[in-house]
Structures are given as structure tokens and as C-alpha cells.
N, C-alpha and C positions, 0 to 999 in steps of 0.2 A: 845429101838429103837437105831439102829446104825445111827450115824450122821456123816456128812462130814464137816460141818461148824457150829460153834456155836458162839453165842454172849452172853451177860449177861442174856438175857431172851429167846433167840430163838435157835432152832436147825433146820438147813436146810440140806436136803438130796435130792439127785437127784430122780426124779420120776422113778418109775419102770413100766413095762408093766404088770400091775396086775389089776384085777377087783377092788381091794381095792383102788388103787390109782385112777382109772377111777372114782370110786364112789365119791372120794373126790372132783374131778374137776366138776363132774355133780352137786353135792350139791352146790358148789360155784357158778357155772354159772347158776343155777336155780333161784337165787335171782334177781328179777328185779332191785333192787337198786344197786347191785354190777355191773349189766350189763348196767346201765343207760347211760354211756358214751361210750359203746362199741357197743350195738345193739339197743339203744334207750329204753332199759328196757325189751326187749323181752328175756325170758329165752332161753338158748341154749339147744337143745334136747340131750339126750345121744347119739343118732345116729350121729348127727352133730359133737359132741365132739369126738367121736371115730373116725370118718372118717377124720376130719380136724384138730382141735387144739391139741388133745391128741397125735396124731401121730407125730406132729412136736415138742412136748415137750420131747419126749423120747430120741432123739439122744444126748441130753445133753444141758446144759445151763439152764434148768428149775429145780428149787429147791422147793420141798414141804417144806412149812414153819410151824413149830410146836412150840407151847409154851414149853420151855425147862423143866419147872417144872412138867407139867402134860402130855405132849405129845399131847395136843389138836391141831388139825389141824386149822391153821389160814388162809392159803391161799397159794400163791406161789410168788416167786421172780424169775427173770431170768436175766442172763447175757450171751448173745450169740453174736458170731461174726456177724458184719454187712454183710449181704449178698450182698448188692450193695454199700456199703460204702468203704472208704479207708481201705487199709490193716492195720492190727493191731488196729482196732477199734471195739468196741462192743456196743450193745444196752442193756440198763438196763430196766427192767419192773417189775411190781408187781401187784397182785390182791388179796385182802384180804377180808374175811368175814366181813359183816357189824359190827358184835360184836367186831371186832379187830380194827375198825377205831378210830382215834383220840387218840391212846395210844402210838404212836411212833414206832410201830412194822415195818411199811413200811420203815421208815427212818432207823431203826436199821438194818434190813436186807439188805437194799440198801448199806449202808455204808460198811457192811461186804463184800458184793460182789464187791464193788468198790475197797476195799483193796486187795482182791484176784485178781481182774482183773489187777490192775496196778502192783501188786507184782508177784505172782506165774504164772499168765497167760501172762504177758508181754504186755498188751495193752498200747497203747499210747493215745487213746482218747475213752471216753465213752459218749454216748448220751442217751437221753430219750425223749419221745414224749407223748403228751396227747392233748386233746381238750383244746382250749383256755379257755373255761368256766369251766373247771374241777380245781377249786381252790385248792381243797384238794391235788390232785395229784401234782400240781405245787409247793405247799408248801413242799411236800416230796422231790421233786427234788432239791429245793433250800436248804433245811436243810441237804441234802446229799452232798452238795458242788457243784452242777451243776449250771450253769448260763444260763439265756435266750440267745438263738442264733437268732431265727427267728420265724415268723408266716408264715404258708403256707396253701394251700388249696388243698386237695385230694378228689377224688370221693370215697364215701363209699357206700356199698350195702344197708345200713339202714339209714333212716332219724333219726337224733339224735338232740333233742332240743339243740339249741345253736351252731350247726355245721356251721351256716352262719359266725361265727367268726373265723373259721378255727382251725388249729392245731398248736401247738407250739413245737419247738425243744429246748432242753437244752443240755449242754455239759460240760465236764470237761476233761482237759488234765492231763497226768501224771505229767508234770511240775507244773501245778497249784495245783494238789493234794499234791505233795511233799512239796511245798512252804507253804501250810496251815497246815501241820502236825507238 
């Protein structure tokens, strides 16, 4: 497998416009537990993924995450420029199969992309967002070096248990990242 970014345990590569990569995303988004804080647990259909999420994954910034030793697909990480944020800022994200939870893979991949973002890509600020009640994702953000910024309330197309507590934003600046290294 050709890779573009590796860590001790992971190989990350950009998604491609292939049925094989689409199949990986469909399998991931078919798990109600994976989708709990995104759609309230409703699996996303292949048609929805092809028309909506997969199309936005392809221009770049989304990385298929594989176990380096075996090539097993674990999920994805992303680091993409903020569409509506300040210049030279990016948004970090991740979604992993349930079998990969609790093993440090989300943090490991996030740290690698943060390093790439502040190094090669020249970002000045990286943010990440999740539901307030998503304790696992918040831990990943904190272990990756991001700090809590704010709680906010957005309208979502799906009712998700705990959404009355809002969403949270975490952030890390290049200056903070360099000071911690």
C-alpha cells in the first residue's frame, strides 16, 4: 500500500475516487455506534455517502487510516482548511471503526496531521469540534494538544441524544504547539 504519512502504528493516505474507498466509508458509516454523535445512530446510506460526504472527502484533506502492520482499514482522519474561518487555519477531524476505539489510534493520527499542518502546510491555528457529551472525542482532542475554547449551539438535521448540551470547539496554535515540543 502506497502511503503518504506514517506513524509508529498507522499509515494514512488520501482517499481516492474508487469504489474500494467508497466501500470503506460505507462500512464505517453503517455502524450505528460510529454514527451515534453524528446522525443519532442512523447509518448513512451508500447513496447519501456518494452524493454528500464522499464527494467532499476527495478534493483533499481526508486520509484513509490503516494499521501499518496489516493494512487493516481503521477509519479516517482529516485536516482541511477552514471554509469560513480565519486564513491559515484548519479543522481536524477523525472517525474510526469501533474495533479501533480506545487504542490511541485517533490521537496518533491526529498528532501526525497536526505536525504536518503546522510544519509542511503552514497553518497557524488548528481547531476541532464535537458534541459536548462526546467524552471520547474530547479526550482525543486534549491528548492531541488542543484546548477547550467554547461551547456553542448549532442546528443539526438529526436529533442526537445529548445535543441539548451543545457542541464544543477545541484549538491549538502553531506557537502553542512549538512551545510544547
